[in-house]
PDB file of N, CA, C and O in Angstrom:
ATOM      1  N   MET A   1     225.291   3.717  99.587  1.00  0.00           N
ATOM      2  CA  MET A   1     224.490   4.549  98.703  1.00  0.00           C
ATOM      3  C   MET A   1     223.146   4.872  99.341  1.00  0.00           C
ATOM      4  O   MET A   1     222.644   5.990  99.219  1.00  0.00           O
ATOM      5  N   HIS A   2     222.568   3.889 100.021  1.00  0.00           N
ATOM      6  CA  HIS A   2     221.268   4.083 100.668  1.00  0.00           C
ATOM      7  C   HIS A   2     221.360   5.147 101.773  1.00  0.00           C
ATOM      8  O   HIS A   2     220.426   5.919 101.991  1.00  0.00           O
ATOM      9  N   GLU A   3     222.507   5.168 102.461  1.00  0.00           N
ATOM     10  CA  GLU A   3     222.698   6.163 103.526  1.00  0.00           C
ATOM     11  C   GLU A   3     222.741   7.579 102.940  1.00  0.00           C
ATOM     12  O   GLU A   3     222.226   8.524 103.538  1.00  0.00           O
ATOM     13  N   TRP A   4     223.355   7.711 101.771  1.00  0.00           N
ATOM     14  CA  TRP A   4     223.430   9.012 101.110  1.00  0.00           C
ATOM     15  C   TRP A   4     222.036   9.529 100.752  1.00  0.00           C
ATOM     16  O   TRP A   4     221.744  10.714 100.918  1.00  0.00           O
ATOM     17  N   MET A   5     221.180   8.631 100.260  1.00  0.00           N
ATOM     18  CA  MET A   5     219.810   9.015  99.906  1.00  0.00           C
ATOM     19  C   MET A   5     219.036   9.432 101.156  1.00  0.00           C
ATOM     20  O   MET A   5     218.284  10.406 101.121  1.00  0.00           O
ATOM     21  N   ASN A   6     219.213   8.705 102.254  1.00  0.00           N
ATOM     22  CA  ASN A   6     218.545   9.071 103.507  1.00  0.00           C
ATOM     23  C   ASN A   6     219.007  10.450 103.972  1.00  0.00           C
ATOM     24  O   ASN A   6     218.198  11.265 104.415  1.00  0.00           O
ATOM     25  N   PHE A   7     220.313  10.709 103.869  1.00  0.00           N
ATOM     26  CA  PHE A   7     220.844  12.008 104.267  1.00  0.00           C
ATOM     27  C   PHE A   7     220.249  13.114 103.405  1.00  0.00           C
ATOM     28  O   PHE A   7     219.861  14.159 103.927  1.00  0.00           O
ATOM     29  N   TRP A   8     220.172  12.900 102.087  1.00  0.00           N
ATOM     30  CA  TRP A   8     219.637  13.908 101.169  1.00  0.00           C
ATOM     31  C   TRP A   8     218.178  14.214 101.468  1.00  0.00           C
ATOM     32  O   TRP A   8     217.781  15.379 101.491  1.00  0.00           O
ATOM     33  N   GLU A   9     217.373  13.176 101.699  1.00  0.00           N
ATOM     34  CA  GLU A   9     215.959  13.380 102.017  1.00  0.00           C
ATOM     35  C   GLU A   9     215.806  14.123 103.338  1.00  0.00           C
ATOM     36  O   GLU A   9     214.912  14.956 103.490  1.00  0.00           O
ATOM     37  N   GLU A  10     216.667  13.823 104.276  1.00  0.00           N
ATOM     38  CA  GLU A  10     216.631  14.495 105.574  1.00  0.00           C
ATOM     39  C   GLU A  10     216.975  15.974 105.416  1.00  0.00           C
ATOM     40  O   GLU A  10     216.348  16.818 106.056  1.00  0.00           O
ATOM     41  N   GLU A  11     217.946  16.301 104.587  1.00  0.00           N
ATOM     42  CA  GLU A  11     218.344  17.685 104.353  1.00  0.00           C
ATOM     43  C   GLU A  11     217.237  18.471 103.651  1.00  0.00           C
ATOM     44  O   GLU A  11     217.052  19.652 103.942  1.00  0.00           O
ATOM     45  N   GLU A  12     216.509  17.853 102.749  1.00  0.00           N
ATOM     46  CA  GLU A  12     215.403  18.541 102.082  1.00  0.00           C
ATOM     47  C   GLU A  12     214.343  18.944 103.086  1.00  0.00           C
ATOM     48  O   GLU A  12     213.760  20.022 102.973  1.00  0.00           O
ATOM     49  N   ALA A  13     214.085  18.093 104.065  1.00  0.00           N
ATOM     50  CA  ALA A  13     213.093  18.404 105.085  1.00  0.00           C
ATOM     51  C   ALA A  13     213.525  19.610 105.912  1.00  0.00           C
ATOM     52  O   ALA A  13     212.693  20.431 106.301  1.00  0.00           O
ATOM     53  N   VAL A  14     214.816  19.716 106.180  1.00  0.00           N
ATOM     54  CA  VAL A  14     215.321  20.868 106.930  1.00  0.00           C
ATOM     55  C   VAL A  14     215.086  22.139 106.131  1.00  0.00           C
ATOM     56  O   VAL A  14     214.718  23.161 106.710  1.00  0.00           O
ATOM     57  N   GLY A  15     215.286  22.110 104.820  1.00  0.00           N
ATOM     58  CA  GLY A  15     215.060  23.281 103.984  1.00  0.00           C
ATOM     59  C   GLY A  15     213.612  23.730 104.015  1.00  0.00           C
ATOM     60  O   GLY A  15     213.327  24.928 104.034  1.00  0.00           O
ATOM     61  N   VAL A  16     212.689  22.763 104.021  1.00  0.00           N
ATOM     62  CA  VAL A  16     211.266  23.095 104.076  1.00  0.00           C
ATOM     63  C   VAL A  16     210.934  23.764 105.393  1.00  0.00           C
ATOM     64  O   VAL A  16     210.187  24.742 105.430  1.00  0.00           O
ATOM     65  N   VAL A  17     211.487  23.242 106.473  1.00  0.00           N
ATOM     66  CA  VAL A  17     211.236  23.830 107.802  1.00  0.00           C
ATOM     67  C   VAL A  17     211.786  25.250 107.853  1.00  0.00           C
ATOM     68  O   VAL A  17     211.145  26.143 108.406  1.00  0.00           O
ATOM     69  N   GLU A  18     212.958  25.465 107.286  1.00  0.00           N
ATOM     70  CA  GLU A  18     213.536  26.815 107.278  1.00  0.00           C
ATOM     71  C   GLU A  18     212.658  27.789 106.502  1.00  0.00           C
ATOM     72  O   GLU A  18     212.441  28.917 106.944  1.00  0.00           O
ATOM     73  N   ILE A  19     212.156  27.362 105.356  1.00  0.00           N
ATOM     74  CA  ILE A  19     211.288  28.229 104.559  1.00  0.00           C
ATOM     75  C   ILE A  19     210.012  28.569 105.322  1.00  0.00           C
ATOM     76  O   ILE A  19     209.563  29.715 105.305  1.00  0.00           O
ATOM     77  N   ILE A  20     209.432  27.584 105.984  1.00  0.00           N
ATOM     78  CA  ILE A  20     208.211  27.820 106.763  1.00  0.00           C
ATOM     79  C   ILE A  20     208.488  28.795 107.893  1.00  0.00           C
ATOM     80  O   ILE A  20     207.679  29.688 108.145  1.00  0.00           O
ATOM     81  N   LEU A  21     209.615  28.644 108.581  1.00  0.00           N
ATOM     82  CA  LEU A  21     209.953  29.567 109.666  1.00  0.00           C
ATOM     83  C   LEU A  21     210.161  30.989 109.151  1.00  0.00           C
ATOM     84  O   LEU A  21     209.727  31.948 109.790  1.00  0.00           O
ATOM     85  N   ILE A  22     210.813  31.133 108.015  1.00  0.00           N
ATOM     86  CA  ILE A  22     211.014  32.465 107.431  1.00  0.00           C
ATOM     87  C   ILE A  22     209.673  33.097 107.084  1.00  0.00           C
ATOM     88  O   ILE A  22     209.460  34.281 107.347  1.00  0.00           O
ATOM     89  N   LEU A  23     208.769  32.318 106.497  1.00  0.00           N
ATOM     90  CA  LEU A  23     207.442  32.839 106.161  1.00  0.00           C
ATOM     91  C   LEU A  23     206.681  33.268 107.406  1.00  0.00           C
ATOM     92  O   LEU A  23     206.020  34.307 107.402  1.00  0.00           O
ATOM     93  N   VAL A  24     206.769  32.481 108.468  1.00  0.00           N
ATOM     94  CA  VAL A  24     206.086  32.825 109.721  1.00  0.00           C
ATOM     95  C   VAL A  24     206.622  34.139 110.275  1.00  0.00           C
ATOM     96  O   VAL A  24     205.851  34.982 110.734  1.00  0.00           O
ATOM     97  N   VAL A  25     207.936  34.314 110.233  1.00  0.00           N
ATOM     98  CA  VAL A  25     208.537  35.559 110.729  1.00  0.00           C
ATOM     99  C   VAL A  25     208.091  36.749 109.876  1.00  0.00           C
ATOM    100  O   VAL A  25     207.742  37.799 110.413  1.00  0.00           O
ATOM    101  N   LEU A  26     208.103  36.589 108.554  1.00  0.00           N
ATOM    102  CA  LEU A  26     207.683  37.681 107.673  1.00  0.00           C
ATOM    103  C   LEU A  26     206.217  38.052 107.896  1.00  0.00           C
ATOM    104  O   LEU A  26     205.874  39.233 107.953  1.00  0.00           O
ATOM    105  N   ILE A  27     205.363  37.051 108.021  1.00  0.00           N
ATOM    106  CA  ILE A  27     203.947  37.328 108.275  1.00  0.00           C
ATOM    107  C   ILE A  27     203.775  38.010 109.617  1.00  0.00           C
ATOM    108  O   ILE A  27     202.960  38.924 109.747  1.00  0.00           O
ATOM    109  N   GLY A  28     204.529  37.581 110.616  1.00  0.00           N
ATOM    110  CA  GLY A  28     204.473  38.225 111.928  1.00  0.00           C
ATOM    111  C   GLY A  28     204.878  39.685 111.858  1.00  0.00           C
ATOM    112  O   GLY A  28     204.246  40.539 112.480  1.00  0.00           O
ATOM    113  N   LEU A  29     205.930  39.976 111.103  1.00  0.00           N
ATOM    114  CA  LEU A  29     206.373  41.368 110.957  1.00  0.00           C
ATOM    115  C   LEU A  29     205.325  42.216 110.260  1.00  0.00           C
ATOM    116  O   LEU A  29     205.101  43.365 110.640  1.00  0.00           O
ATOM    117  N   VAL A  30     204.687  41.661 109.250  1.00  0.00           N
ATOM    118  CA  VAL A  30     203.636  42.405 108.546  1.00  0.00           C
ATOM    119  C   VAL A  30     202.483  42.698 109.488  1.00  0.00           C
ATOM    120  O   VAL A  30     201.936  43.801 109.476  1.00  0.00           O
ATOM    121  N   VAL A  31     202.108  41.722 110.305  1.00  0.00           N
ATOM    122  CA  VAL A  31     201.003  41.922 111.249  1.00  0.00           C
ATOM    123  C   VAL A  31     201.375  42.979 112.281  1.00  0.00           C
ATOM    124  O   VAL A  31     200.561  43.838 112.621  1.00  0.00           O
ATOM    125  N   ILE A  32     202.605  42.913 112.774  1.00  0.00           N
ATOM    126  CA  ILE A  32     203.037  43.860 113.815  1.00  0.00           C
ATOM    127  C   ILE A  32     203.097  45.283 113.258  1.00  0.00           C
ATOM    128  O   ILE A  32     202.656  46.226 113.916  1.00  0.00           O
ATOM    129  N   PHE A  33     203.639  45.442 112.050  1.00  0.00           N
ATOM    130  CA  PHE A  33     203.854  46.773 111.485  1.00  0.00           C
ATOM    131  C   PHE A  33     202.830  47.123 110.418  1.00  0.00           C
ATOM    132  O   PHE A  33     203.109  47.936 109.537  1.00  0.00           O
ATOM    133  N   LYS A  34     201.655  46.526 110.486  1.00  0.00           N
ATOM    134  CA  LYS A  34     200.631  46.740 109.458  1.00  0.00           C
ATOM    135  C   LYS A  34     200.274  48.217 109.306  1.00  0.00           C
ATOM    136  O   LYS A  34     200.205  48.728 108.188  1.00  0.00           O
ATOM    137  N   GLU A  35     200.049  48.894 110.411  1.00  0.00           N
ATOM    138  CA  GLU A  35     199.634  50.294 110.349  1.00  0.00           C
ATOM    139  C   GLU A  35     200.726  51.168 109.726  1.00  0.00           C
ATOM    140  O   GLU A  35     200.440  52.017 108.882  1.00  0.00           O
ATOM    141  N   GLN A  36     201.970  50.959 110.144  1.00  0.00           N
ATOM    142  CA  GLN A  36     203.069  51.744 109.599  1.00  0.00           C
ATOM    143  C   GLN A  36     203.254  51.464 108.109  1.00  0.00           C
ATOM    144  O   GLN A  36     203.501  52.387 107.333  1.00  0.00           O
ATOM    145  N   LEU A  37     203.137  50.199 107.705  1.00  0.00           N
ATOM    146  CA  LEU A  37     203.282  49.857 106.293  1.00  0.00           C
ATOM    147  C   LEU A  37     202.162  50.467 105.461  1.00  0.00           C
ATOM    148  O   LEU A  37     202.401  50.950 104.354  1.00  0.00           O
ATOM    149  N   THR A  38     200.942  50.448 105.989  1.00  0.00           N
ATOM    150  CA  THR A  38     199.810  51.028 105.272  1.00  0.00           C
ATOM    151  C   THR A  38     200.009  52.529 105.083  1.00  0.00           C
ATOM    152  O   THR A  38     199.771  53.058 103.997  1.00  0.00           O
ATOM    153  N   THR A  39     200.439  53.204 106.123  1.00  0.00           N
ATOM    154  CA  THR A  39     200.684  54.643 106.047  1.00  0.00           C
ATOM    155  C   THR A  39     201.789  54.946 105.038  1.00  0.00           C
ATOM    156  O   THR A  39     201.667  55.879 104.243  1.00  0.00           O
ATOM    157  N   LEU A  40     202.850  54.173 105.066  1.00  0.00           N
ATOM    158  CA  LEU A  40     203.961  54.386 104.145  1.00  0.00           C
ATOM    159  C   LEU A  40     203.519  54.207 102.693  1.00  0.00           C
ATOM    160  O   LEU A  40     203.857  55.023 101.835  1.00  0.00           O
ATOM    161  N   VAL A  41     202.776  53.157 102.422  1.00  0.00           N
ATOM    162  CA  VAL A  41     202.309  52.902 101.049  1.00  0.00           C
ATOM    163  C   VAL A  41     201.361  54.014 100.597  1.00  0.00           C
ATOM    164  O   VAL A  41     201.437  54.457  99.451  1.00  0.00           O
ATOM    165  N   GLN A  42     200.477  54.468 101.476  1.00  0.00           N
ATOM    166  CA  GLN A  42     199.557  55.544 101.109  1.00  0.00           C
ATOM    167  C   GLN A  42     200.312  56.829 100.798  1.00  0.00           C
ATOM    168  O   GLN A  42     199.972  57.526  99.842  1.00  0.00           O
ATOM    169  N   LYS A  43     201.327  57.153 101.586  1.00  0.00           N
ATOM    170  CA  LYS A  43     202.124  58.351 101.323  1.00  0.00           C
ATOM    171  C   LYS A  43     202.860  58.239  99.992  1.00  0.00           C
ATOM    172  O   LYS A  43     202.918  59.197  99.220  1.00  0.00           O
ATOM    173  N   LEU A  44     203.420  57.058  99.733  1.00  0.00           N
ATOM    174  CA  LEU A  44     204.140  56.878  98.472  1.00  0.00           C
ATOM    175  C   LEU A  44     203.213  57.005  97.278  1.00  0.00           C
ATOM    176  O   LEU A  44     203.554  57.669  96.298  1.00  0.00           O
ATOM    177  N   LEU A  45     202.047  56.380  97.344  1.00  0.00           N
ATOM    178  CA  LEU A  45     201.092  56.461  96.236  1.00  0.00           C
ATOM    179  C   LEU A  45     200.583  57.878  96.050  1.00  0.00           C
ATOM    180  O   LEU A  45     200.375  58.318  94.919  1.00  0.00           O
ATOM    181  N   SER A  46     200.383  58.593  97.140  1.00  0.00           N
ATOM    182  CA  SER A  46     199.939  59.982  97.046  1.00  0.00           C
ATOM    183  C   SER A  46     201.006  60.840  96.366  1.00  0.00           C
ATOM    184  O   SER A  46     200.700  61.670  95.510  1.00  0.00           O
ATOM    185  N   LYS A  47     202.249  60.629  96.758  1.00  0.00           N
ATOM    186  CA  LYS A  47     203.340  61.393  96.171  1.00  0.00           C
ATOM    187  C   LYS A  47     203.477  61.079  94.681  1.00  0.00           C
ATOM    188  O   LYS A  47     203.678  61.984  93.870  1.00  0.00           O
ATOM    189  N   ILE A  48     203.372  59.828  94.329  1.00  0.00           N
ATOM    190  CA  ILE A  48     203.439  59.430  92.910  1.00  0.00           C
ATOM    191  C   ILE A  48     202.308  60.073  92.128  1.00  0.00           C
ATOM    192  O   ILE A  48     202.513  60.569  91.021  1.00  0.00           O
ATOM    193  N   SER A  49     201.129  60.063  92.698  1.00  0.00           N
ATOM    194  CA  SER A  49     199.970  60.643  92.033  1.00  0.00           C
ATOM    195  C   SER A  49     200.163  62.139  91.818  1.00  0.00           C
ATOM    196  O   SER A  49     199.893  62.646  90.729  1.00  0.00           O
ATOM    197  N   LYS A  50     200.630  62.858  92.852  1.00  0.00           N
ATOM    198  CA  LYS A  50     200.854  64.300  92.728  1.00  0.00           C
ATOM    199  C   LYS A  50     201.901  64.620  91.684  1.00  0.00           C
ATOM    200  O   LYS A  50     201.744  65.563  90.909  1.00  0.00           O
ATOM    201  N   GLN A  51     202.980  63.830  91.661  1.00  0.00           N
ATOM    202  CA  GLN A  51     204.061  64.094  90.705  1.00  0.00           C
ATOM    203  C   GLN A  51     203.639  63.746  89.286  1.00  0.00           C
ATOM    204  O   GLN A  51     204.079  64.388  88.333  1.00  0.00           O
ATOM    205  N   SER A  52     202.797  62.743  89.138  1.00  0.00           N
ATOM    206  CA  SER A  52     202.345  62.390  87.786  1.00  0.00           C
ATOM    207  C   SER A  52     201.370  63.451  87.256  1.00  0.00           C
ATOM    208  O   SER A  52     201.309  63.680  86.048  1.00  0.00           O
ATOM    209  N   ASN A  53     200.621  64.087  88.132  1.00  0.00           N
ATOM    210  CA  ASN A  53     199.703  65.154  87.710  1.00  0.00           C
ATOM    211  C   ASN A  53     200.462  66.399  87.299  1.00  0.00           C
ATOM    212  O   ASN A  53     199.983  67.181  86.478  1.00  0.00           O
ATOM    213  N   ALA A  54     201.655  66.589  87.872  1.00  0.00           N
ATOM    214  CA  ALA A  54     202.459  67.759  87.547  1.00  0.00           C
ATOM    215  C   ALA A  54     203.053  67.663  86.146  1.00  0.00           C
ATOM    216  O   ALA A  54     203.415  68.677  85.550  1.00  0.00           O
ATOM    217  N   ILE A  55     203.150  66.476  85.636  1.00  0.00           N
ATOM    218  CA  ILE A  55     203.767  66.264  84.314  1.00  0.00           C
ATOM    219  C   ILE A  55     202.835  66.611  83.226  1.00  0.00           C
ATOM    220  O   ILE A  55     203.185  66.495  82.052  1.00  0.00           O
TER     221      ILE A  55
END
């Protein structure tokens, strides 16, 4: 039974490491594509604003 608990605790640590790695990759992508993302969001908001004024 004690071995099962050790295995479970070990597996939880792996999940935490995976989540941290995913977050690091996502943050890296945002940093790399920051300019493109900013331009895309500005275009979308501008289009939404223009279409809402037409209504």
